[in-house]
C-alpha positions in Angstrom: -68.1 -76.5 3.2 -65.4 -74.5 5.4 -65.2 -70.8 4.7 -63.1 -67.8 6.9 -67.0 -66.7 8.9 -67.6 -70.4 10.2 -63.6 -71.6 11.3 -63.7 -72.4 14.7 -60.2 -73.3 17.2 -59.9 -77.0 17.7 -61.9 -78.1 20.9 -59.3 -77.9 24.1 -56.8 -76.0 21.9 -57.7 -72.5 23.5 -58.2 -72.0 27.2 -60.3 -69.1 29.4 -58.3 -66.0 30.9 -57.7 -67.0 34.5 -59.6 -64.7 36.3 -58.2 -64.0 39.9 -59.4 -62.5 42.8 -63.4 -63.7 42.3 -63.9 -65.6 45.9 -63.0 -68.7 47.6 -64.6 -70.7 45.5 -62.8 -70.0 42.3 -59.3 -70.9 43.6 -57.8 -68.1 43.0 -59.5 -65.7 45.8 -57.9 -64.1 48.5 -54.7 -63.0 47.5 -55.3 -63.7 43.9 -52.1 -65.6 43.3 -49.8 -62.9 44.3 -48.7 -64.3 47.6 -48.6 -62.3 51.0 -47.1 -58.9 51.6 -44.6 -57.6 49.2 -43.8 -55.1 46.8 -45.6 -57.4 43.6 -48.3 -58.0 45.7 -49.6 -54.4 45.9 -51.4 -52.3 42.9 -49.4 -50.1 40.9 -46.2 -52.0 41.4 -43.1 -51.2 39.1 -39.2 -51.9 39.5 -36.4 -50.3 38.0 -34.1 -51.3 35.1 -31.9 -53.6 36.8 -33.4 -54.2 40.4 -32.7 -57.2 42.1 -35.3 -57.3 44.8 -32.9 -55.5 47.4 -29.7 -57.6 46.5 -26.6 -55.3 45.5 -27.5 -55.2 41.9 -24.9 -56.3 39.4 -23.3 -53.1 38.1 -22.7 -51.7 41.5 -21.0 -55.3 42.1 -18.5 -55.2 39.3 -15.1 -53.2 39.5 -15.0 -50.4 37.7 -11.9 -48.7 35.9 -11.0 -45.7 34.1 -13.6 -43.9 32.1 -14.5 -43.2 28.4 -13.9 -40.4 27.1 -16.9 -39.0 25.0 -14.9 -36.3 23.0 -12.5 -38.9 21.7 -12.1 -38.8 18.1 -12.0 -42.1 16.0 -10.3 -42.0 12.7 -10.6 -44.3 9.9 -7.0 -45.2 9.1 -5.9 -45.3 5.2 -2.5 -45.6 4.1 -0.2 -44.7 1.0 -0.6 -48.2 -0.7 -4.3 -47.2 -1.0 -3.3 -44.0 -2.4 -1.3 -45.7 -5.4 -4.5 -46.9 -6.8 -5.8 -43.7 -7.7 -4.6 -41.9 -11.3 -2.1 -39.4 -11.5 -3.6 -35.7 -10.3 -6.5 -36.9 -9.1 -8.1 -35.4 -6.1 -8.5 -38.0 -3.1 -11.1 -36.8 -0.4 -13.9 -38.6 1.3 -16.5 -39.4 -1.7 -13.3 -40.4 -3.9 -12.3 -42.9 -1.2 -16.0 -44.3 -1.0 -16.5 -44.6 -4.7 -13.1 -46.6 -4.4 -14.1 -48.7 -1.8 -11.1 -48.2 0.2 -13.7 -47.0 3.2 -17.3 -47.8 4.0 -18.9 -45.0 5.6 -18.3 -41.5 4.0 -19.4 -39.6 7.9 -16.3 -40.8 9.3 -12.6 -39.2 10.2 -9.9 -40.1 8.2 -6.3 -40.4 8.9 -3.8 -41.0 5.8 -0.6 -43.0 7.5 2.8 -43.6 5.9 2.3 -47.1 5.6 3.9 -48.5 2.0 4.9 -46.4 -0.9 3.2 -43.9 -3.4 4.5 -43.4 -7.0 1.6 -41.2 -8.2 1.0 -37.7 -7.5 -2.4 -37.1 -6.3 -3.9 -33.9 -4.1 -5.1 -35.6 -0.8 -8.2 -33.6 1.2 -8.9 -35.6 4.5 -9.0 -34.8 7.9 -5.7 -36.0 9.3 -2.5 -36.9 7.7 0.7 -37.9 9.6 4.4 -36.0 8.7 6.1 -39.1 7.2 2.8 -39.7 4.8 2.6 -36.0 3.7 6.7 -36.5 3.2 6.0 -39.0 0.7 3.2 -37.5 -1.1 5.2 -34.1 -1.8 8.3 -36.2 -2.5 6.0 -38.1 -5.2 4.7 -34.8 -6.5 1.4 -34.7 -4.9 -0.1 -32.3 -2.3 -1.5 -32.3 0.9 -5.1 -30.4 2.1 -6.1 -30.7 5.5 
């Protein structure tokens, strides 16, 4: 009967580990499959990320233009049409926009733009509001907190 304690692999399915540097009779003696000279033949060889054997690496061959501003602030755009779905007198803030499904992530900066129209008076409390959007919100009886 076959049990876990007497299982063995099929004959020929597993090969022994290659033992190198064990004399000329083994067929893998002398240089031990490392070739003659060069960095990889030495012990302790490590290469840097992107190293191409002394050839000019790809990241240095490609042209570079401009720069990436690490302090750039990116805003998620919300239009006035999206704010019109809220009830009269509602406070539209980060959590309300996430709950309504207007934005996905609550850890982003939000800017309201004057795309579309708004007919309900809501209190908008977000990071930025364009001047056109502010005018339309206040014309509809709402207010803006930044």
